[in-house]
Backbone bond lengths (Angstrom), bond angles and torsions (degrees), N, CA, C in turn:
res aa  C-N    CA-C-N  psi(-1)  N-CA   C-N-CA  omega(-1)  CA-C   N-CA-C  phi
1 X - - - 1.444 - - 1.496 112.50 -
2 X 1.304 115.73 -44.35 1.415 122.15 -175.24 1.645 109.58 -100.50
3 X 1.252 120.57 158.04 1.383 121.02 -179.64 1.611 108.24 -143.60
4 X 1.327 116.88 154.21 1.409 120.45 178.53 1.493 105.16 -123.67
5 X 1.316 118.72 158.53 1.460 125.42 170.46 1.488 109.13 -80.29
6 X 1.408 111.55 142.98 1.502 117.71 176.23 1.484 108.42 -111.33
7 X 1.273 115.20 134.24 1.482 117.32 177.72 1.465 111.24 -109.90
8 X 1.334 119.54 120.03 1.482 124.24 -178.37 1.516 110.52 -108.37
9 X 1.250 118.96 138.12 1.438 121.62 170.56 1.494 110.45 -100.05
10 X 1.307 117.82 123.12 1.449 119.71 -176.75 1.568 112.94 -74.45
11 X 1.354 115.06 -18.84 1.451 118.46 175.01 1.511 110.94 -140.87
12 X 1.247 119.33 161.29 1.495 121.32 179.28 1.508 109.66 -68.10
13 X 1.315 117.90 121.86 1.490 117.17 175.57 1.524 112.80 -73.01
14 X 1.384 114.82 161.66 1.418 112.93 -176.78 1.563 106.46 -71.83
15 X 1.334 114.78 161.67 1.487 121.65 -169.54 1.511 112.06 -64.34
16 X 1.374 115.90 -27.16 1.413 115.62 -178.96 1.492 114.69 -68.64
17 X 1.367 116.04 -23.74 1.404 121.85 -178.93 1.497 115.50 -94.32
18 X 1.302 113.08 -12.81 1.562 119.75 -169.92 1.567 106.84 -54.63
19 X 1.297 119.34 -54.84 1.459 120.03 -175.36 1.448 112.87 -63.43
20 X 1.366 120.33 -41.08 1.424 126.23 178.12 1.572 110.15 -57.49
21 X 1.352 112.74 -56.53 1.435 120.87 -175.13 1.495 112.96 -65.49
22 X 1.285 118.37 -35.97 1.509 123.21 176.16 1.570 109.07 -65.53
23 X 1.319 113.76 -43.05 1.489 115.76 -179.29 1.565 112.39 -68.69
24 X 1.376 115.33 -37.07 1.387 123.48 -179.28 1.579 108.02 -66.99
25 X 1.335 112.74 -43.36 1.462 113.64 -176.07 1.500 107.41 -69.25
26 X 1.337 120.61 -40.52 1.457 122.94 179.86 1.552 111.29 -61.26
27 X 1.342 114.34 -43.48 1.506 119.54 -177.17 1.572 106.69 -65.88
28 X 1.406 113.07 -43.19 1.519 114.06 -177.16 1.496 109.99 -64.17
29 X 1.354 116.26 -44.51 1.470 121.15 -178.87 1.476 110.51 -59.74
30 X 1.366 116.00 -48.88 1.507 119.63 -178.71 1.476 109.35 -63.68
31 X 1.312 120.41 -39.51 1.480 121.54 179.18 1.560 110.64 -63.67
32 X 1.256 115.80 -43.35 1.461 118.87 178.25 1.531 114.81 -65.68
33 X 1.362 113.12 -36.63 1.478 119.86 176.92 1.518 107.64 -66.92
34 X 1.364 117.87 -42.72 1.461 120.01 178.22 1.474 109.38 -58.86
35 X 1.389 118.35 -50.17 1.350 120.47 -171.63 1.600 109.94 -65.76
36 X 1.322 117.29 -38.31 1.454 120.53 176.19 1.505 112.65 -65.45
37 X 1.341 117.91 -39.89 1.462 118.21 -171.43 1.524 114.53 -91.82
38 X 1.367 112.87 -6.92 1.502 118.57 -179.60 1.453 107.73 -74.32
39 X 1.345 115.13 128.76 1.466 122.32 177.90 1.568 108.76 -120.07
40 X 1.366 113.54 123.33 1.438 117.22 -176.56 1.589 111.93 -59.15
41 X 1.315 112.91 143.21 1.490 117.11 179.12 1.546 107.70 -120.32
42 X 1.265 115.84 137.70 1.462 121.74 -178.96 1.555 107.66 -125.18
43 X 1.361 118.01 133.88 1.416 120.09 175.57 1.477 106.78 -106.33
44 X 1.366 111.37 127.90 1.439 121.76 174.61 1.525 110.06 -101.79
45 X 1.332 114.87 105.78 1.472 117.03 -179.38 1.610 105.07 -86.55
46 X 1.271 118.92 112.51 1.438 120.71 -179.46 1.469 110.61 -109.28
47 X 1.305 116.75 172.04 1.521 119.77 177.98 1.498 110.98 -78.54
48 X 1.356 116.35 -3.61 1.454 119.78 177.53 1.574 110.36 -103.95
49 X 1.344 115.38 -10.75 1.458 120.69 -177.59 1.588 109.31 139.17
50 X 1.340 114.99 -170.86 1.514 118.60 -171.40 1.565 106.47 -103.94
51 X 1.288 112.30 138.58 1.502 122.02 173.66 1.499 104.32 -118.18
52 X 1.256 120.49 123.13 1.535 124.08 170.17 1.523 109.36 -100.89
53 X 1.342 116.82 129.09 1.460 119.03 176.11 1.535 108.38 -119.74
54 X 1.361 113.88 146.68 1.475 120.62 174.75 1.587 103.90 -110.83
55 X 1.355 112.20 133.66 1.505 116.15 -175.67 1.532 109.09 -101.18
56 X 1.263 119.78 150.13 1.450 122.80 176.39 1.553 112.10 -107.50
57 X 1.286 111.11 90.34 1.508 118.28 178.25 1.455 116.29 -70.64
58 X 1.341 114.80 -16.90 1.490 116.02 176.75 1.482 112.63 -74.62
59 X 1.288 114.80 -41.48 1.576 119.79 -176.07 1.521 113.21 -91.18
60 X 1.305 116.87 -27.16 1.445 120.67 -178.66 1.532 110.33 -132.39
61 X 1.376 118.54 62.68 1.466 117.59 -175.88 1.460 116.29 -63.94
62 X 1.336 120.57 -38.72 1.480 123.00 -178.92 1.526 109.34 -66.53
63 X 1.326 117.37 -46.12 1.424 121.62 -179.92 1.482 115.66 -64.99
64 X 1.346 115.41 -40.93 1.487 119.35 176.01 1.488 112.39 -65.80
65 X 1.356 117.71 -40.23 1.498 122.73 -178.92 1.560 104.52 -65.59
66 X 1.304 118.69 -42.93 1.503 121.34 -178.01 1.529 110.06 -63.80
67 X 1.403 115.94 -44.38 1.502 118.00 179.95 1.482 112.18 -65.74
68 X 1.276 119.62 -41.35 1.429 125.25 -178.85 1.534 109.27 -63.81
69 X 1.287 116.73 -36.86 1.510 117.62 -179.13 1.530 108.96 -68.64
70 X 1.307 117.46 -39.46 1.447 118.76 176.52 1.553 110.97 -63.87
71 X 1.300 115.56 -38.12 1.486 120.28 175.58 1.608 109.99 -58.42
72 X 1.323 113.30 -48.58 1.464 119.80 -177.10 1.504 110.69 -66.86
73 X 1.308 117.51 -29.73 1.440 123.63 177.26 1.576 114.33 -80.67
74 X 1.290 113.45 0.23 1.494 120.55 -175.97 1.493 113.75 59.50
75 X 1.345 117.32 23.37 1.393 121.33 -176.08 1.595 116.26 -62.44
76 X 1.384 109.13 -31.67 1.466 116.31 -178.87 1.506 115.09 -85.28
77 X 1.315 116.95 -10.03 1.522 119.55 -176.57 1.511 106.36 -70.34
78 X 1.394 113.99 135.65 1.464 122.60 -178.66 1.509 112.79 56.16
79 X 1.400 116.69 41.97 1.396 119.75 166.67 1.561 108.72 -109.09
80 X 1.313 110.86 173.13 1.558 114.62 -175.96 1.532 110.10 -116.67
81 X 1.268 111.77 159.04 1.579 121.12 166.29 1.507 102.26 -83.13
82 X 1.320 115.40 100.29 1.477 121.68 -177.70 1.540 114.82 -91.26
83 X 1.183 116.25 -4.97 1.544 119.69 178.88 1.554 107.56 -139.43
84 X 1.291 113.63 112.36 1.542 118.91 -179.23 1.480 108.32 -130.55
85 X 1.277 115.53 114.88 1.494 119.74 179.32 1.573 111.42 -127.79
86 X 1.306 115.37 110.00 1.503 119.15 -174.63 1.440 112.65 -51.82
87 X 1.281 119.06 135.47 1.467 127.58 179.05 1.527 112.63 73.07
88 X 1.233 117.75 4.39 1.483 121.90 177.84 1.503 114.76 -121.90
89 X 1.387 117.34 -84.51 1.493 116.44 -179.65 1.576 105.98 -147.06
90 X 1.369 106.05 164.87 1.462 117.97 163.16 1.565 106.35 -122.49
91 X 1.261 114.23 131.79 1.522 119.45 -171.21 1.588 107.93 -125.10
92 X 1.369 111.43 136.67 1.424 115.65 175.59 1.543 110.95 -149.76
93 X 1.320 115.97 -164.99 1.411 123.02 173.61 1.525 113.14 93.84
94 X 1.318 121.99 2.25 1.470 121.40 -176.41 1.394 118.67 -118.71
95 X 1.341 119.21 -21.15 1.470 123.17 -174.69 1.539 114.44 -125.93
96 X 1.262 114.89 136.27 1.407 119.48 -178.57 1.432 114.21 -71.18
97 X 1.346 120.66 172.38 1.501 121.43 179.54 1.593 113.34 -66.43
98 X 1.339 114.12 -8.13 1.422 122.02 177.83 1.516 110.02 -98.67
99 X 1.366 116.74 10.46 1.428 126.54 -179.84 1.528 113.88 62.92
100 X 1.308 112.45 31.31 1.522 116.14 -179.22 1.529 106.10 -107.79
101 X 1.353 117.10 133.86 1.417 119.65 176.66 1.507 112.85 -65.96
102 X 1.278 115.74 134.97 1.496 119.23 -174.80 1.548 109.22 -92.62
103 X 1.298 113.41 147.63 1.459 116.97 177.07 1.571 110.66 -67.47
104 X 1.284 116.20 150.10 1.531 120.84 -179.85 1.500 110.31 -127.57
105 X 1.425 114.68 168.06 1.373 121.06 167.16 1.524 112.45 -73.83
106 X 1.317 119.63 -176.72 1.502 120.94 179.07 1.536 108.54 -67.29
107 X 1.309 114.46 154.59 1.469 123.38 178.44 1.537 107.93 -64.42
108 X 1.331 113.19 161.95 1.490 118.77 179.02 1.529 111.81 -120.31
109 X 1.342 118.63 161.77 1.440 120.03 -179.63 1.493 108.68 -64.32
110 X 1.376 116.00 150.73 1.442 127.37 -179.21 1.566 110.60 -74.46
111 X 1.292 118.08 117.15 1.487 120.43 178.18 1.539 114.41 -105.25
112 X 1.314 114.13 33.67 1.501 119.31 -174.14 1.497 112.42 -70.98
113 X 1.339 118.86 -21.16 1.464 119.74 177.13 1.490 116.39 -81.75
114 X 1.354 117.11 32.50 1.463 119.20 -169.83 1.554 112.69 -97.86
115 X 1.292 115.55 6.07 1.483 121.25 176.28 1.509 114.08 89.14
116 X 1.358 119.11 -2.30 1.439 127.63 178.70 1.462 108.26 -89.79
117 X 1.349 118.90 133.30 1.469 119.91 -174.54 1.566 111.69 -113.62
118 X 1.301 115.39 152.32 1.475 122.75 -176.63 1.534 109.94 -77.15
119 X 1.358 114.49 66.95 1.456 120.11 176.91 1.490 112.73 -92.70
120 X 1.292 116.77 165.77 1.485 119.28 178.38 1.477 112.52 -52.94
121 X 1.393 116.26 130.58 1.486 119.26 177.51 1.464 114.41 93.72
122 X 1.355 118.36 -8.37 1.516 118.68 178.76 1.513 110.51 -87.33
123 X 1.277 114.29 163.24 1.428 125.69 -175.12 1.600 107.37 -115.72
124 X 1.292 117.94 130.31 1.466 122.32 -172.11 1.609 108.08 -138.05
125 X 1.293 109.49 164.22 1.530 118.89 179.13 1.500 108.75 -95.45
126 X 1.282 113.85 125.13 1.489 117.79 176.92 1.532 107.51 -79.78
127 X 1.315 114.27 162.87 1.465 118.22 -177.35 1.566 106.92 -164.69
128 X 1.292 113.45 171.24 1.469 117.70 176.94 1.512 108.58 -92.65
129 X 1.335 120.76 -166.09 1.415 121.86 176.18 1.545 115.19 -62.96
130 X 1.357 118.61 -21.21 1.411 122.20 171.17 1.554 108.79 -74.50
131 X 1.341 114.45 124.58 1.458 115.42 -171.89 1.521 113.24 -67.01
132 X 1.311 119.42 -20.20 1.412 122.13 -176.69 1.560 110.73 -111.75
133 X 1.295 117.23 46.81 1.422 123.67 -172.45 1.540 114.87 -118.09
134 X 1.382 110.50 7.21 1.566 115.19 -179.31 1.471 112.33 -71.45
135 X 1.344 118.23 133.51 1.395 124.97 176.58 1.560 111.48 -125.47
136 X 1.397 118.18 -96.70 1.456 122.16 -178.03 1.490 114.18 -98.45
137 X 1.293 117.81 -27.63 1.495 119.82 -170.82 1.561 110.04 -71.86
138 X 1.287 112.77 136.52 1.449 118.07 178.71 1.551 107.20 -136.60
139 X 1.284 110.81 167.98 1.585 118.38 176.30 1.496 111.15 -139.84
140 X 1.307 111.65 154.91 1.476 121.60 171.64 1.568 108.88 -108.65
141 X 1.339 115.92 122.74 1.403 119.39 -178.43 1.612 107.89 -69.62
142 X 1.334 114.26 124.67 1.474 117.21 174.26 1.555 108.62 -98.73
143 X 1.260 114.66 -25.75 1.447 118.47 176.97 1.556 112.89 -110.53
144 X 1.293 115.31 175.99 1.520 119.95 175.69 1.623 104.61 -82.44
145 X 1.285 117.58 94.61 1.433 123.71 -169.10 1.521 112.86 -104.58
146 X 1.332 115.85 47.04 1.473 119.31 -176.46 1.562 110.83 -63.48
147 X 1.335 118.87 -16.02 1.443 120.66 176.24 1.522 111.79 -62.51
148 X 1.380 113.62 -16.57 1.493 118.59 -177.52 1.516 110.08 -88.46
149 X 1.274 117.27 -6.98 1.533 121.34 -179.59 1.543 106.37 -74.99
150 X 1.373 112.65 158.34 1.498 116.00 179.26 1.499 111.58 -67.68
151 X 1.360 112.79 152.93 1.429 122.45 177.43 1.554 106.94 -125.84
152 X 1.345 115.66 163.81 1.475 116.05 179.31 1.544 115.37 -57.15
153 X 1.272 115.70 -23.29 1.486 118.33 -176.97 1.545 111.61 -102.51
154 X 1.312 120.06 -5.12 1.442 117.19 179.77 1.570 109.97 -156.56
155 X 1.368 114.48 162.87 1.435 121.22 176.29 1.456 109.00 -73.94
156 X 1.315 120.65 162.20 1.408 126.76 173.80 1.517 109.82 -113.00
157 X 1.377 113.88 -165.57 1.480 121.63 176.93 1.527 107.15 -107.38
158 X 1.393 115.70 129.11 1.510 119.56 -166.89 1.547 107.15 -80.89
159 X 1.326 111.01 122.66 1.492 120.60 169.37 1.501 107.15 -85.07
160 X 1.405 114.24 137.91 1.455 116.43 -177.13 1.526 109.30 -137.41
161 X 1.278 119.61 9.65 1.474 120.41 -176.15 1.450 113.74 -178.87
162 X 1.317 116.08 -174.75 1.531 119.50 -179.70 1.539 107.58 -154.45
163 X 1.242 113.45 152.88 1.461 122.06 176.28 1.541 108.44 -73.96
164 X 1.309 122.18 125.85 1.406 123.00 172.83 1.496 114.33 -109.96
165 X 1.294 119.69 -12.96 1.421 126.19 171.34 1.440 112.33 -148.74
166 X 1.298 117.29 138.55 1.467 121.34 176.28 1.480 115.75 92.24
167 X 1.332 117.26 23.35 1.460 119.78 179.80 1.546 107.68 -64.36
168 X 1.303 117.35 -30.13 1.460 122.25 176.46 1.536 112.53 -63.69
169 X 1.277 116.18 -30.34 1.499 123.51 175.76 1.492 106.37 -68.75
170 X 1.366 114.91 -52.01 1.495 117.94 179.24 1.508 112.40 -53.79
171 X 1.352 114.40 -46.23 1.467 121.50 179.01 1.530 111.40 -58.68
172 X 1.379 116.93 -41.74 1.427 122.33 -179.98 1.524 108.73 -63.48
173 X 1.333 115.92 -45.05 1.456 120.10 178.42 1.623 110.99 -57.41
174 X 1.317 111.92 -41.14 1.464 116.78 -176.00 1.555 112.04 -62.77
175 X 1.353 114.92 -23.78 1.498 122.18 -173.06 1.472 111.68 -95.21
176 X 1.374 117.38 0.56 1.481 117.70 -179.23 1.539 113.53 -70.84
177 X 1.354 116.36 157.14 1.439 117.08 -179.10 1.542 110.26 -72.41
178 X 1.353 113.89 140.16 1.470 118.48 -178.52 1.561 109.40 -125.38
179 X 1.336 115.46 164.57 1.427 119.27 171.60 1.509 110.24 -85.82
180 X 1.379 118.49 -164.16 1.434 126.34 177.07 1.456 110.66 -66.17
181 X 1.348 122.78 -21.52 1.426 125.57 -177.42 1.431 115.03 -95.33
182 X 1.307 118.40 8.40 1.462 128.49 -179.31 1.577 111.70 67.56
183 X 1.327 112.43 20.41 1.516 118.15 175.89 1.486 108.10 -95.82
184 X 1.352 119.48 130.49 1.475 119.24 177.33 1.557 112.67 -54.06
185 X 1.368 112.25 136.59 1.463 118.96 176.77 1.508 110.84 -57.46
186 X 1.362 115.49 -45.64 1.399 121.01 176.33 1.583 107.50 -100.50
187 X 1.265 120.21 114.77 1.520 120.26 -171.74 1.539 111.59 -57.12
188 X 1.327 116.14 137.40 1.445 123.59 174.02 1.485 108.02 -108.64
189 X 1.363 116.92 115.38 1.363 122.13 -176.41 1.565 117.29 -87.81
190 X 1.339 114.19 151.78 1.408 120.22 158.61 1.535 104.78 -98.29
191 X 1.315 119.33 99.62 1.392 120.04 -170.16 1.541 109.71 -76.28
192 X 1.322 116.69 -31.32 1.455 120.01 179.42 1.529 107.61 -160.88
193 X 1.374 112.29 143.41 1.501 123.34 171.00 1.496 107.29 -119.35
194 X 1.324 118.85 130.49 1.417 118.39 -178.73 1.617 108.59 -145.20
195 X 1.308 113.24 144.49 1.479 116.92 175.58 1.525 107.62 -79.61
196 X 1.373 112.25 132.84 1.480 115.40 179.56 1.529 109.46 -101.93
197 X 1.333 116.70 118.76 1.453 120.45 -176.06 1.514 111.26 -72.97
């Protein structure tokens, strides 16, 4: 999944440069490896507890970039989980704590063919029936929702990360009482979303 750059010397360097070049090559290789293997982490502080997610920028670069920009813009702060279905998903990122839909940037291309599956604990981009309509709304898979993966005849829903801490919080949210529209009777807030360095 990850790759590192390889530096080849076509000829033997003179001995005064050997130490310097070896150190530079190792530092460069290590830096590239770190950049390639680094996966952004985002902390979702909710009114039910903290959920930490790890994003996969290698397989879903456009979706991760989009999500991180919404985090930086504080778009998710004081929003609600507006769709909660036990054993299926919890969905948020689109409505304020006043239950007003928030404006978004333009939709992004669908990256559902990236090899990541809608398994329990994964993070994916919500969309309408238009496959390329994903903006800010996301969901956490509570069940094994492989039916949401792409098929030869249709687009799927793009997975771009996974929960690494707080899955019990997501599970608890999924079990909350909801009304007929799958919205929790007592609002569950995303109080703050922040990138963890």
